[in-house]
C-alpha positions as a printed NumPy array, in Angstrom:
array([[  0.   ,   0.   ,   0.   ],
       [  1.516,   3.386,  -0.951],
       [  2.033,   6.02 ,   1.695],
       [ -0.239,   9.048,   1.593],
       [  2.687,  11.254,   0.684],
       [  3.421,   9.046,  -2.321],
       [ -0.093,   9.552,  -3.662],
       [ -0.863,  13.077,  -2.477],
       [  2.417,  14.962,  -2.686],
       [  2.731,  15.15 ,  -6.466],
       [ -0.833,  16.484,  -6.97 ],
       [ -0.198,  19.029,  -4.184],
       [  3.011,  20.167,  -5.878],
       [  1.124,  20.425,  -9.179],
       [ -1.567,  22.522,  -7.449],
       [  1.04 ,  24.897,  -6.01 ],
       [  2.702,  25.325,  -9.386],
       [ -0.616,  25.882, -11.178],
       [ -1.511,  28.588,  -8.645],
       [  1.913,  30.239,  -8.829],
       [  2.755,  29.401,  -5.218],
       [  6.519,  29.177,  -4.76 ],
       [  6.91 ,  28.327,  -1.059],
       [  5.565,  25.802,   1.425],
       [  5.714,  25.093,   5.143],
       [  5.99 ,  21.384,   6.012],
       [  4.764,  20.7  ,   9.565],
       [  6.097,  17.526,  11.221],
       [  8.487,  17.104,   8.311],
       [ 10.422,  14.149,   9.708],
       [ 13.788,  13.616,   8.016],
       [ 12.796,  15.77 ,   5.045],
       [ 11.853,  13.257,   2.358],
       [  8.937,  15.407,   1.176],
       [ 11.116,  18.496,   1.503],
       [ 13.544,  17.13 ,  -1.059],
       [ 10.677,  16.619,  -3.472],
       [  9.387,  20.165,  -2.949],
       [ 12.875,  21.573,  -3.539],
       [ 13.347,  19.431,  -6.669],
       [ 10.07 ,  20.91 ,  -7.945],
       [ 11.453,  24.432,  -7.463],
       [  9.36 ,  25.275,  -4.404],
       [ 11.043,  27.12 ,  -1.516],
       [ 10.847,  24.809,   1.467],
       [ 10.6  ,  25.451,   5.201],
       [ 10.109,  22.524,   7.552],
       [  9.478,  22.078,  11.25 ],
       [  9.499,  18.976,  13.391],
       [  9.232,  18.485,  17.155],
       [ 12.11 ,  15.98 ,  17.207],
       [ 15.665,  17.275,  17.174],
       [ 16.966,  14.087,  15.525],
       [ 14.678,  14.552,  12.539],
       [ 15.689,  18.196,  12.27 ],
       [ 19.404,  17.374,  12.363],
       [ 18.93 ,  14.761,   9.638],
       [ 16.902,  17.135,   7.44 ],
       [ 19.419,  19.948,   7.916],
       [ 22.213,  17.55 ,   6.928],
       [ 20.239,  17.097,   3.701],
       [ 20.555,  20.875,   3.193],
       [ 16.912,  21.624,   3.998],
       [ 15.7  ,  24.642,   5.953],
       [ 14.211,  22.919,   9.004],
       [ 13.895,  23.845,  12.672],
       [ 12.513,  22.353,  15.862],
       [  8.94 ,  23.403,  16.624],
       [  5.743,  21.955,  18.01 ],
       [  2.872,  21.948,  15.487],
       [  0.542,  23.73 ,  17.931],
       [  3.095,  26.537,  18.525],
       [  4.688,  27.444,  15.211],
       [  7.397,  30.138,  15.381],
       [  6.121,  32.145,  12.422],
       [  4.111,  35.317,  11.96 ],
       [  0.491,  35.244,  10.838],
       [ -0.129,  34.809,   7.089],
       [  3.489,  33.838,   6.324],
       [  3.193,  30.835,   3.984],
       [  1.471,  30.513,   0.603],
       [  0.941,  26.78 ,   1.261],
       [  1.11 ,  24.314,   4.152],
       [  1.816,  20.56 ,   4.003],
       [  1.016,  18.81 ,   7.298],
       [  1.245,  15.052,   6.906],
       [  1.451,  13.262,  10.283],
       [  0.903,  16.478,  12.249],
       [ -2.311,  15.173,  13.831],
       [ -1.146,  11.626,  14.577],
       [ -1.875,  10.533,  18.132],
       [ -3.598,  13.773,  19.166],
       [ -6.858,  14.228,  20.997],
       [ -9.616,  16.112,  19.171],
       [ -8.824,  19.255,  21.194],
       [ -5.103,  19.032,  20.423],
       [ -5.851,  18.462,  16.733],
       [ -8.072,  21.561,  16.725],
       [ -5.186,  23.576,  18.191],
       [ -2.846,  22.363,  15.435],
       [ -5.349,  23.099,  12.667],
       [ -5.9  ,  26.612,  14.035],
       [ -2.136,  27.141,  14.044],
       [ -1.822,  25.929,  10.434],
       [ -4.537,  28.385,   9.432],
       [ -2.808,  31.196,  11.34 ],
       [  0.533,  30.864,   9.532],
       [ -1.035,  30.303,   6.094],
       [ -1.787,  33.229,   3.813],
       [ -5.49 ,  33.853,   3.234],
       [ -6.73 ,  31.342,   0.668],
       [ -3.585,  29.213,   0.869],
       [ -3.973,  25.48 ,   0.29 ],
       [ -3.407,  23.453,   3.442],
       [ -2.958,  19.698,   3.073],
       [ -3.585,  17.782,   6.302],
       [ -3.475,  14.008,   6.49 ],
       [ -5.707,  12.561,   9.151],
       [ -4.3  ,   9.598,  11.087]])
């Protein structure tokens, strides 16, 4: 069975390109596998992950990634033209998931596509 990112990432990249969106925030980016694909597609990439080990690995892959919790993103309102949030809701209660979704909406530009994979 293919992973969600294998089936959803390419259409999301195509959507960003068709809308002229040239940057994305990846929340809970892990080691940066999706980040490499965004960069290869010519999309400016910013990633965050709560685990320092993932961040170190992604940075070693020359990706712009920092440590951050998905419910407390260190960015100003309306910063990103797109948000990719696969795995960001895994293992959360409904209240915690609501907090994360509100935070994704806060950092996204008005009208920005936000892709969230539900666990």
